PQR file with spaces between the fields and no chain letter, atoms N, CA, C, O and H, PARSE charges and radii, in Angstrom:
ATOM       1  N    MET     1       0.877   -1.174    0.110 -0.4000 1.5000
ATOM       2  CA   MET     1      -0.004   -0.082   -0.019 -0.0000 2.0000
ATOM       3  C    MET     1       0.756    1.261   -0.309  0.5500 1.7000
ATOM       4  O    MET     1       0.293    2.193   -0.967 -0.5500 1.4000
ATOM       5  N    GLU     2       2.095    1.216    0.331 -0.4000 1.5000
ATOM       6  CA   GLU     2       2.978    2.296   -0.175 -0.0000 2.0000
ATOM       7  C    GLU     2       3.096    3.042   -1.222  0.5500 1.7000
ATOM       8  O    GLU     2       3.252    2.395   -2.258 -0.5500 1.4000
ATOM       9  H    GLU     2       2.471    0.459    0.866  0.4000 1.0000
ATOM      10  N    SER     3       3.079    4.105   -1.330 -0.4000 1.5000
ATOM      11  CA   SER     3       3.483    5.043   -2.440 -0.0000 2.0000
ATOM      12  C    SER     3       4.797    4.940   -3.228  0.5500 1.7000
ATOM      13  O    SER     3       5.783    4.460   -2.670 -0.5500 1.4000
ATOM      14  H    SER     3       2.952    4.630   -0.489  0.4000 1.0000
ATOM      15  N    PRO     4       4.853    5.328   -4.382 -0.5600 1.5000
ATOM      16  CA   PRO     4       5.877    5.103   -5.026  0.2800 2.0000
ATOM      17  C    PRO     4       7.278    6.345   -4.349  0.5500 1.7000
ATOM      18  O    PRO     4       8.497    6.172   -4.328 -0.5500 1.4000
ATOM      19  N    ALA     5       6.547    7.402   -3.929 -0.4000 1.5000
ATOM      20  CA   ALA     5       7.469    8.371   -3.118 -0.0000 2.0000
ATOM      21  C    ALA     5       7.958    7.818   -1.684  0.5500 1.7000
ATOM      22  O    ALA     5       9.115    7.838   -1.266 -0.5500 1.4000
ATOM      23  H    ALA     5       5.557    7.542   -3.946  0.4000 1.0000
ATOM      24  N    VAL     6       6.854    7.337   -1.046 -0.4000 1.5000
ATOM      25  CA   VAL     6       7.170    6.660    0.208 -0.0000 2.0000
ATOM      26  C    VAL     6       8.418    5.596    0.028  0.5500 1.7000
ATOM      27  O    VAL     6       9.431    5.638    0.727 -0.5500 1.4000
ATOM      28  H    VAL     6       5.913    7.321   -1.386  0.4000 1.0000
ATOM      29  N    ARG     7       8.184    4.633   -1.023 -0.4000 1.5000
ATOM      30  CA   ARG     7       9.106    3.471   -0.924 -0.0000 2.0000
ATOM      31  C    ARG     7      10.708    4.127   -1.253  0.5500 1.7000
ATOM      32  O    ARG     7      11.731    3.633   -0.778 -0.5500 1.4000
ATOM      33  H    ARG     7       7.361    4.598   -1.591  0.4000 1.0000
ATOM      34  N    ARG     8      10.688    5.164   -2.034 -0.4000 1.5000
ATOM      35  CA   ARG     8      11.891    5.742   -2.496 -0.0000 2.0000
ATOM      36  C    ARG     8      12.575    6.291   -1.263  0.5500 1.7000
ATOM      37  O    ARG     8      13.743    5.968   -1.047 -0.5500 1.4000
ATOM      38  H    ARG     8       9.858    5.565   -2.420  0.4000 1.0000
ATOM      39  N    GLY     9      11.844    7.202   -0.333 -0.4000 1.5000
ATOM      40  CA   GLY     9      12.484    7.896    0.829 -0.0000 2.0000
ATOM      41  C    GLY     9      12.829    6.622    1.756  0.5500 1.7000
ATOM      42  O    GLY     9      13.929    6.665    2.307 -0.5500 1.4000
ATOM      43  H    GLY     9      10.895    7.464   -0.508  0.4000 1.0000
ATOM      44  N    ILE    10      12.020    5.498    1.992 -0.4000 1.5000
ATOM      45  CA   ILE    10      12.529    4.146    2.869 -0.0000 2.0000
ATOM      46  C    ILE    10      13.731    3.916    2.349  0.5500 1.7000
ATOM      47  O    ILE    10      14.714    3.947    3.089 -0.5500 1.4000
ATOM      48  H    ILE    10      11.126    5.464    1.544  0.4000 1.0000
ATOM      49  N    GLU    11      13.878    3.608    0.788 -0.4000 1.5000
ATOM      50  CA   GLU    11      14.936    2.985    0.266 -0.0000 2.0000
ATOM      51  C    GLU    11      16.247    3.887    0.469  0.5500 1.7000
ATOM      52  O    GLU    11      17.280    3.318    0.822 -0.5500 1.4000
ATOM      53  H    GLU    11      13.079    3.583    0.186  0.4000 1.0000
ATOM      54  N    ARG    12      16.243    5.012    0.297 -0.4000 1.5000
ATOM      55  CA   ARG    12      17.167    5.907    0.434 -0.0000 2.0000
ATOM      56  C    ARG    12      17.561    6.213    1.899  0.5500 1.7000
ATOM      57  O    ARG    12      18.701    6.656    2.039 -0.5500 1.4000
ATOM      58  H    ARG    12      15.404    5.473    0.010  0.4000 1.0000
ATOM      59  N    LEU    13      16.799    6.050    3.032 -0.4000 1.5000
ATOM      60  CA   LEU    13      17.188    6.065    4.258 -0.0000 2.0000
ATOM      61  C    LEU    13      17.938    4.605    4.791  0.5500 1.7000
ATOM      62  O    LEU    13      18.903    4.491    5.547 -0.5500 1.4000
ATOM      63  H    LEU    13      15.873    5.691    2.918  0.4000 1.0000
ATOM      64  N    ILE    14      17.248    3.693    4.208 -0.4000 1.5000
ATOM      65  CA   ILE    14      18.364    2.312    4.345 -0.0000 2.0000
ATOM      66  C    ILE    14      19.206    2.285    3.907  0.5500 1.7000
ATOM      67  O    ILE    14      20.112    1.803    4.588 -0.5500 1.4000
ATOM      68  H    ILE    14      16.465    3.785    3.594  0.4000 1.0000
ATOM      69  N    SER    15      19.610    2.807    2.338 -0.4000 1.5000
ATOM      70  CA   SER    15      20.699    2.525    1.942 -0.0000 2.0000
ATOM      71  C    SER    15      21.915    3.653    2.183  0.5500 1.7000
ATOM      72  O    SER    15      23.013    3.637    1.626 -0.5500 1.4000
ATOM      73  H    SER    15      18.875    3.198    1.785  0.4000 1.0000
ATOM      74  N    SER    16      21.323    4.870    3.388 -0.4000 1.5000
ATOM      75  CA   SER    16      22.319    5.189    3.906 -0.0000 2.0000
ATOM      76  C    SER    16      22.485    4.813    5.463  0.5500 1.7000
ATOM      77  O    SER    16      23.032    5.592    6.243 -0.5500 1.4000
ATOM      78  H    SER    16      20.432    4.883    3.841  0.4000 1.0000
ATOM      79  N    GLY    17      22.032    3.701    5.815 -0.4000 1.5000
ATOM      80  CA   GLY    17      22.246    2.952    6.711 -0.0000 2.0000
ATOM      81  C    GLY    17      21.538    3.285    8.006  0.5500 1.7000
ATOM      82  O    GLY    17      22.251    3.286    9.010 -0.5500 1.4000
ATOM      83  H    GLY    17      21.587    3.067    5.182  0.4000 1.0000
ATOM      84  N    TYR    18      20.229    3.575    8.156 -0.4000 1.5000
ATOM      85  CA   TYR    18      19.118    3.705    8.920 -0.0000 2.0000
ATOM      86  C    TYR    18      18.302    2.714    8.853  0.5500 1.7000
ATOM      87  O    TYR    18      18.234    1.939    7.899 -0.5500 1.4000
ATOM      88  H    TYR    18      19.650    3.575    7.341  0.4000 1.0000
ATOM      89  N    HIS    19      17.676    2.674    9.786 -0.4000 1.5000
ATOM      90  CA   HIS    19      16.083    1.686    9.905 -0.0000 2.0000
ATOM      91  C    HIS    19      15.132    2.647    9.352  0.5500 1.7000
ATOM      92  O    HIS    19      15.345    3.831    9.612 -0.5500 1.4000
ATOM      93  H    HIS    19      17.731    3.304   10.561  0.4000 1.0000
ATOM      94  N    ALA    20      14.087    2.335    8.610 -0.4000 1.5000
ATOM      95  CA   ALA    20      12.974    3.031    8.233 -0.0000 2.0000
ATOM      96  C    ALA    20      12.003    2.111    7.936  0.5500 1.7000
ATOM      97  O    ALA    20      12.231    0.936    7.651 -0.5500 1.4000
ATOM      98  H    ALA    20      13.914    1.374    8.398  0.4000 1.0000
ATOM      99  N    GLY    21      10.783    2.692    8.006 -0.4000 1.5000
ATOM     100  CA   GLY    21       9.541    2.005    7.583 -0.0000 2.0000
ATOM     101  C    GLY    21       8.508    3.048    7.415  0.5500 1.7000
ATOM     102  O    GLY    21       8.623    4.250    7.652 -0.5500 1.4000
ATOM     103  H    GLY    21      10.597    3.647    8.238  0.4000 1.0000
ATOM     104  N    MET    22       7.345    2.321    6.909 -0.4000 1.5000
ATOM     105  CA   MET    22       5.957    3.348    6.649 -0.0000 2.0000
ATOM     106  C    MET    22       4.937    3.156    7.761  0.5500 1.7000
ATOM     107  O    MET    22       4.577    2.045    8.148 -0.5500 1.4000
ATOM     108  H    MET    22       7.251    1.344    6.716  0.4000 1.0000
ATOM     109  N    CYS    23       4.542    4.190    8.197 -0.4000 1.5000
ATOM     110  CA   CYS    23       3.548    4.597    9.110 -0.0000 2.0000
ATOM     111  C    CYS    23       2.354    3.867    8.511  0.5500 1.7000
ATOM     112  O    CYS    23       2.300    3.396    7.375 -0.5500 1.4000
ATOM     113  H    CYS    23       4.835    5.093    7.883  0.4000 1.0000
ATOM     114  N    MET    24       1.296    3.840    9.548 -0.4000 1.5000
ATOM     115  CA   MET    24       0.155    2.809    9.342 -0.0000 2.0000
ATOM     116  C    MET    24      -0.591    3.465    8.328  0.5500 1.7000
ATOM     117  O    MET    24      -1.032    2.951    7.300 -0.5500 1.4000
ATOM     118  H    MET    24       1.340    4.222   10.471  0.4000 1.0000
ATOM     119  N    LEU    25      -0.712    4.815    8.757 -0.4000 1.5000
ATOM     120  CA   LEU    25      -1.897    5.763    7.691 -0.0000 2.0000
ATOM     121  C    LEU    25      -1.047    6.812    6.766  0.5500 1.7000
ATOM     122  O    LEU    25       0.178    6.691    6.786 -0.5500 1.4000
ATOM     123  H    LEU    25      -0.354    5.233    9.592  0.4000 1.0000
ATOM     124  N    GLY    26      -1.443    7.501    6.220 -0.4000 1.5000
ATOM     125  CA   GLY    26      -1.120    8.456    5.322 -0.0000 2.0000
ATOM     126  C    GLY    26       0.083    8.280    4.754  0.5500 1.7000
ATOM     127  O    GLY    26       0.530    7.145    4.591 -0.5500 1.4000
ATOM     128  H    GLY    26      -2.438    7.598    6.204  0.4000 1.0000
ATOM     129  N    ASN    27       0.706    9.304    4.409 -0.4000 1.5000
ATOM     130  CA   ASN    27       2.309    9.266    3.220 -0.0000 2.0000
ATOM     131  C    ASN    27       3.647    9.612    4.449  0.5500 1.7000
ATOM     132  O    ASN    27       4.429   10.547    4.277 -0.5500 1.4000
ATOM     133  H    ASN    27       0.342   10.226    4.541  0.4000 1.0000
ATOM     134  N    SER    28       3.708    8.777    5.539 -0.4000 1.5000
ATOM     135  CA   SER    28       4.617    9.031    6.456 -0.0000 2.0000
ATOM     136  C    SER    28       5.561    8.046    6.411  0.5500 1.7000
ATOM     137  O    SER    28       5.349    7.001    5.797 -0.5500 1.4000
ATOM     138  H    SER    28       3.073    8.017    5.679  0.4000 1.0000
ATOM     139  N    ILE    29       6.853    8.321    7.150 -0.4000 1.5000
ATOM     140  CA   ILE    29       7.677    7.495    7.108 -0.0000 2.0000
ATOM     141  C    ILE    29       8.125    7.473    8.531  0.5500 1.7000
ATOM     142  O    ILE    29       7.452    8.344    9.082 -0.5500 1.4000
ATOM     143  H    ILE    29       7.025    9.170    7.649  0.4000 1.0000
ATOM     144  N    PHE    30       9.003    6.863    9.500 -0.4000 1.5000
ATOM     145  CA   PHE    30       9.373    6.480   10.635 -0.0000 2.0000
ATOM     146  C    PHE    30      10.490    6.016   10.600  0.5500 1.7000
ATOM     147  O    PHE    30      10.608    5.076    9.815 -0.5500 1.4000
ATOM     148  H    PHE    30       9.550    6.155    9.053  0.4000 1.0000
ATOM     149  N    THR    31      11.659    6.398   11.325 -0.4000 1.5000
ATOM     150  CA   THR    31      13.044    6.277   10.768 -0.0000 2.0000
ATOM     151  C    THR    31      13.938    6.619   12.305  0.5500 1.7000
ATOM     152  O    THR    31      13.416    7.234   13.235 -0.5500 1.4000
ATOM     153  H    THR    31      11.563    7.161   11.963  0.4000 1.0000
ATOM     154  N    ASP    32      15.221    6.137   12.328 -0.4000 1.5000
ATOM     155  CA   ASP    32      16.081    6.294   13.530 -0.0000 2.0000
ATOM     156  C    ASP    32      17.220    7.274   13.235  0.5500 1.7000
ATOM     157  O    ASP    32      18.061    7.558   14.088 -0.5500 1.4000
ATOM     158  H    ASP    32      15.645    5.638   11.573  0.4000 1.0000
ATOM     159  N    ALA    33      17.217    7.820   11.899 -0.4000 1.5000
ATOM     160  CA   ALA    33      18.219    9.126   11.392 -0.0000 2.0000
ATOM     161  C    ALA    33      18.007   10.490   12.140  0.5500 1.7000
ATOM     162  O    ALA    33      16.855   10.892   12.306 -0.5500 1.4000
ATOM     163  H    ALA    33      16.534    7.589   11.206  0.4000 1.0000
ATOM     164  N    PRO    34      18.845   11.058   12.497 -0.5600 1.5000
ATOM     165  CA   PRO    34      18.854   12.114   13.025  0.2800 2.0000
ATOM     166  C    PRO    34      18.149   13.103   12.112  0.5500 1.7000
ATOM     167  O    PRO    34      18.201   12.959   10.891 -0.5500 1.4000
ATOM     168  N    GLU    35      17.500   14.089   12.673 -0.4000 1.5000
ATOM     169  CA   GLU    35      16.513   15.157   11.947 -0.0000 2.0000
ATOM     170  C    GLU    35      17.596   15.625   10.968  0.5500 1.7000
ATOM     171  O    GLU    35      17.341   15.480    9.772 -0.5500 1.4000
ATOM     172  H    GLU    35      17.457   14.206   13.665  0.4000 1.0000
ATOM     173  N    ARG    36      18.872   16.214   11.345 -0.4000 1.5000
ATOM     174  CA   ARG    36      20.033   16.890   10.118 -0.0000 2.0000
ATOM     175  C    ARG    36      20.082   15.789    9.021  0.5500 1.7000
ATOM     176  O    ARG    36      19.771   16.095    7.870 -0.5500 1.4000
ATOM     177  H    ARG    36      19.079   16.332   12.316  0.4000 1.0000
ATOM     178  N    ASP    37      20.419   14.656    9.296 -0.4000 1.5000
ATOM     179  CA   ASP    37      20.611   13.475    7.947 -0.0000 2.0000
ATOM     180  C    ASP    37      19.487   13.625    7.322  0.5500 1.7000
ATOM     181  O    ASP    37      19.360   13.614    6.097 -0.5500 1.4000
ATOM     182  H    ASP    37      20.672   14.407   10.231  0.4000 1.0000
ATOM     183  N    VAL    38      18.703   13.758    8.049 -0.4000 1.5000
ATOM     184  CA   VAL    38      16.841   13.584    7.101 -0.0000 2.0000
ATOM     185  C    VAL    38      16.830   14.516    5.994  0.5500 1.7000
ATOM     186  O    VAL    38      16.597   14.302    4.804 -0.5500 1.4000
ATOM     187  H    VAL    38      18.807   13.768    9.044  0.4000 1.0000
ATOM     188  N    TRP    39      17.173   15.760    6.694 -0.4000 1.5000
ATOM     189  CA   TRP    39      17.107   17.280    5.874 -0.0000 2.0000
ATOM     190  C    TRP    39      18.173   16.914    5.136  0.5500 1.7000
ATOM     191  O    TRP    39      17.847   16.926    3.949 -0.5500 1.4000
ATOM     192  H    TRP    39      17.363   15.934    7.660  0.4000 1.0000
ATOM     193  N    ALA    40      19.406   16.562    5.304 -0.4000 1.5000
ATOM     194  CA   ALA    40      20.587   16.464    4.298 -0.0000 2.0000
ATOM     195  C    ALA    40      20.323   15.519    3.011  0.5500 1.7000
ATOM     196  O    ALA    40      20.753   15.690    1.870 -0.5500 1.4000
ATOM     197  H    ALA    40      19.670   16.552    6.268  0.4000 1.0000
ATOM     198  N    LEU    41      19.588   14.586    3.448 -0.4000 1.5000
ATOM     199  CA   LEU    41      19.083   13.830    2.422 -0.0000 2.0000
ATOM     200  C    LEU    41      18.141   14.232    1.466  0.5500 1.7000
ATOM     201  O    LEU    41      18.316   14.192    0.248 -0.5500 1.4000
ATOM     202  H    LEU    41      19.239   14.447    4.375  0.4000 1.0000
ATOM     203  N    PHE    42      16.836   14.738    2.227 -0.4000 1.5000
ATOM     204  CA   PHE    42      15.424   15.138    1.277 -0.0000 2.0000
ATOM     205  C    PHE    42      15.463   16.588    1.366  0.5500 1.7000
ATOM     206  O    PHE    42      14.492   17.100    0.810 -0.5500 1.4000
ATOM     207  H    PHE    42      16.694   14.771    3.216  0.4000 1.0000
ATOM     208  N    GLY    43      16.316   17.452    1.914 -0.4000 1.5000
ATOM     209  CA   GLY    43      16.085   18.864    1.822 -0.0000 2.0000
ATOM     210  C    GLY    43      15.205   19.535    2.995  0.5500 1.7000
ATOM     211  O    GLY    43      14.103   19.097    3.326 -0.5500 1.4000
ATOM     212  H    GLY    43      17.105   17.036    2.366  0.4000 1.0000
ATOM     213  N    ARG    44      15.736   20.480    3.492 -0.4000 1.5000
ATOM     214  CA   ARG    44      14.974   20.873    4.614 -0.0000 2.0000
ATOM     215  C    ARG    44      13.272   21.329    4.683  0.5500 1.7000
ATOM     216  O    ARG    44      12.364   21.112    5.485 -0.5500 1.4000
ATOM     217  H    ARG    44      16.632   20.836    3.223  0.4000 1.0000
ATOM     218  N    GLY    45      13.397   22.096    3.350 -0.4000 1.5000
ATOM     219  CA   GLY    45      11.700   22.261    2.831 -0.0000 2.0000
ATOM     220  C    GLY    45      10.999   21.557    2.236  0.5500 1.7000
ATOM     221  O    GLY    45       9.896   21.990    1.902 -0.5500 1.4000
ATOM     222  H    GLY    45      14.134   22.272    2.699  0.4000 1.0000
ATOM     223  N    HIS    46      11.436   20.056    1.850 -0.4000 1.5000
ATOM     224  CA   HIS    46      10.376   18.985    1.366 -0.0000 2.0000
ATOM     225  C    HIS    46      10.404   18.415    2.591  0.5500 1.7000
ATOM     226  O    HIS    46       9.757   17.611    1.921 -0.5500 1.4000
ATOM     227  H    HIS    46      12.332   19.704    2.121  0.4000 1.0000
ATOM     228  N    VAL    47      10.495   17.942    3.853 -0.4000 1.5000
ATOM     229  CA   VAL    47      10.210   17.242    4.654 -0.0000 2.0000
ATOM     230  C    VAL    47       9.966   17.878    5.940  0.5500 1.7000
ATOM     231  O    VAL    47      10.763   18.731    6.329 -0.5500 1.4000
ATOM     232  H    VAL    47      11.021   18.595    4.398  0.4000 1.0000
ATOM     233  N    ARG    48       8.830   17.521    6.732 -0.4000 1.5000
ATOM     234  CA   ARG    48       8.410   17.906    7.988 -0.0000 2.0000
ATOM     235  C    ARG    48       8.865   16.527    8.995  0.5500 1.7000
ATOM     236  O    ARG    48       8.698   15.323    8.797 -0.5500 1.4000
ATOM     237  H    ARG    48       8.182   16.828    6.416  0.4000 1.0000
ATOM     238  N    THR    49       9.368   17.106    9.895 -0.4000 1.5000
ATOM     239  CA   THR    49      10.321   16.217   10.904 -0.0000 2.0000
ATOM     240  C    THR    49       9.587   16.397   12.504  0.5500 1.7000
ATOM     241  O    THR    49       9.543   17.523   13.000 -0.5500 1.4000
ATOM     242  H    THR    49       9.504   18.083   10.056  0.4000 1.0000
ATOM     243  N    TYR    50       9.036   15.222   13.236 -0.4000 1.5000
ATOM     244  CA   TYR    50       8.477   15.172   14.573 -0.0000 2.0000
ATOM     245  C    TYR    50       9.667   13.857   14.995  0.5500 1.7000
ATOM     246  O    TYR    50      10.064   12.815   14.473 -0.5500 1.4000
ATOM     247  H    TYR    50       9.072   14.307   12.834  0.4000 1.0000
ATOM     248  N    ARG    51       9.917   14.611   16.213 -0.4000 1.5000
ATOM     249  CA   ARG    51      10.869   13.645   17.263 -0.0000 2.0000
ATOM     250  C    ARG    51       9.658   13.089   18.202  0.5500 1.7000
ATOM     251  O    ARG    51       8.486   13.379   18.440 -0.5500 1.4000
ATOM     252  H    ARG    51       9.595   15.458   16.637  0.4000 1.0000
ATOM     253  N    CYS    52      10.710   12.037   18.629 -0.4000 1.5000
ATOM     254  CA   CYS    52       9.731   11.375   19.773 -0.0000 2.0000
ATOM     255  C    CYS    52      11.077   10.626   20.428  0.5500 1.7000
ATOM     256  O    CYS    52      12.139   10.321   19.885 -0.5500 1.4000
ATOM     257  H    CYS    52      11.663   11.802   18.436  0.4000 1.0000
ATOM     258  N    SER    53      10.718   10.488   21.506 -0.4000 1.5000
ATOM     259  CA   SER    53      11.907    9.836   22.446 -0.0000 2.0000
ATOM     260  C    SER    53      11.027    8.836   23.402  0.5500 1.7000
ATOM     261  O    SER    53       9.859    8.902   23.786 -0.5500 1.4000
ATOM     262  H    SER    53       9.856   10.736   21.947  0.4000 1.0000
ATOM     263  N    SER    54      12.133    7.831   23.637 -0.4000 1.5000
ATOM     264  CA   SER    54      11.936    6.768   24.652 -0.0000 2.0000
ATOM     265  C    SER    54      12.197    7.319   26.155  0.5500 1.7000
ATOM     266  O    SER    54      13.247    7.944   26.307 -0.5500 1.4000
ATOM     267  H    SER    54      13.081    7.778   23.324  0.4000 1.0000
ATOM     268  N    SER    55      11.360    7.154   27.271 -0.4000 1.5000
ATOM     269  CA   SER    55      11.612    6.869   28.795 -0.0000 2.0000
ATOM     270  C    SER    55      12.842    6.235   29.079  0.5500 1.7000
ATOM     271  O    SER    55      13.610    6.737   29.900 -0.5500 1.4000
ATOM     272  H    SER    55      10.507    6.646   27.148  0.4000 1.0000
ATOM     273  N    ARG    56      13.223    4.740   28.238 -0.4000 1.5000
ATOM     274  CA   ARG    56      13.564    4.007   28.259 -0.0000 2.0000
ATOM     275  C    ARG    56      13.588    3.238   29.549  0.5500 1.7000
ATOM     276  O    ARG    56      14.595    2.750   30.061 -0.5500 1.4000
ATOM     277  H    ARG    56      12.599    4.332   27.571  0.4000 1.0000
ATOM     278  N    LYS    57      12.276    3.184   30.044 -0.4000 1.5000
ATOM     279  CA   LYS    57      11.830    2.515   31.340 -0.0000 2.0000
ATOM     280  C    LYS    57      10.792    1.508   30.782  0.5500 1.7000
ATOM     281  O    LYS    57      10.083    1.801   29.820 -0.5500 1.4000
ATOM     282  H    LYS    57      11.458    3.581   29.628  0.4000 1.0000
ATOM     283  N    GLU    58      10.716    0.194   31.477 -0.4000 1.5000
ATOM     284  CA   GLU    58       9.855   -0.631   31.007 -0.0000 2.0000
ATOM     285  C    GLU    58       8.505   -0.299   30.659  0.5500 1.7000
ATOM     286  O    GLU    58       7.904    0.652   31.160 -0.5500 1.4000
ATOM     287  H    GLU    58      11.292   -0.044   32.259  0.4000 1.0000
ATOM     288  N    ILE    59       7.999   -1.122   29.753 -0.4000 1.5000
ATOM     289  CA   ILE    59       6.608   -0.720   29.585 -0.0000 2.0000
ATOM     290  C    ILE    59       5.891   -1.961   30.153  0.5500 1.7000
ATOM     291  O    ILE    59       6.419   -3.067   30.040 -0.5500 1.4000
ATOM     292  H    ILE    59       8.487   -1.894   29.346  0.4000 1.0000
ATOM     293  N    VAL    60       4.716   -1.804   30.754 -0.4000 1.5000
ATOM     294  CA   VAL    60       3.842   -2.964   31.555 -0.0000 2.0000
ATOM     295  C    VAL    60       2.735   -2.502   30.586  0.5500 1.7000
ATOM     296  O    VAL    60       2.759   -1.392   30.054 -0.5500 1.4000
ATOM     297  H    VAL    60       4.287   -0.906   30.846  0.4000 1.0000
ATOM     298  N    ILE    61       1.548   -3.618   30.341 -0.4000 1.5000
ATOM     299  CA   ILE    61       0.338   -3.472   30.180 -0.0000 2.0000
ATOM     300  C    ILE    61      -0.296   -4.466   30.996  0.5500 1.7000
ATOM     301  O    ILE    61       0.141   -5.607   31.148 -0.5500 1.4000
ATOM     302  H    ILE    61       1.529   -4.519   30.773  0.4000 1.0000
ATOM     303  N    ARG    62      -1.217   -4.058   31.457 -0.4000 1.5000
ATOM     304  CA   ARG    62      -2.310   -4.823   32.115 -0.0000 2.0000
ATOM     305  C    ARG    62      -3.760   -4.857   31.568  0.5500 1.7000
ATOM     306  O    ARG    62      -4.439   -3.853   31.353 -0.5500 1.4000
ATOM     307  H    ARG    62      -1.573   -3.131   31.334  0.4000 1.0000
ATOM     308  N    ARG    63      -4.131   -6.085   31.379 -0.4000 1.5000
ATOM     309  CA   ARG    63      -5.608   -5.986   30.882 -0.0000 2.0000
ATOM     310  C    ARG    63      -6.438   -6.526   32.232  0.5500 1.7000
ATOM     311  O    ARG    63      -6.051   -7.491   32.892 -0.5500 1.4000
ATOM     312  H    ARG    63      -3.579   -6.901   31.553  0.4000 1.0000
ATOM     313  N    GLY    64      -7.319   -5.958   32.456 -0.4000 1.5000
ATOM     314  CA   GLY    64      -8.258   -5.893   33.285 -0.0000 2.0000
ATOM     315  C    GLY    64      -9.587   -6.401   33.042  0.5500 1.7000
ATOM     316  O    GLY    64     -10.455   -6.299   33.908 -0.5500 1.4000
ATOM     317  H    GLY    64      -7.634   -5.174   31.920  0.4000 1.0000
């Protein structure tokens, strides 16, 4: 279900040594590449970036 643009973006990130994949909805990609490297690969004016980080704490899911 990925568009050609998403496929090319993922391939470019992977060939640059990063992990990347398509988000479930929309025309979005997730990656472990630093923002500066994403901008260098795609051009700062051509992509929107959002940062998220982990708390490095264990995640516990309880079903009640």
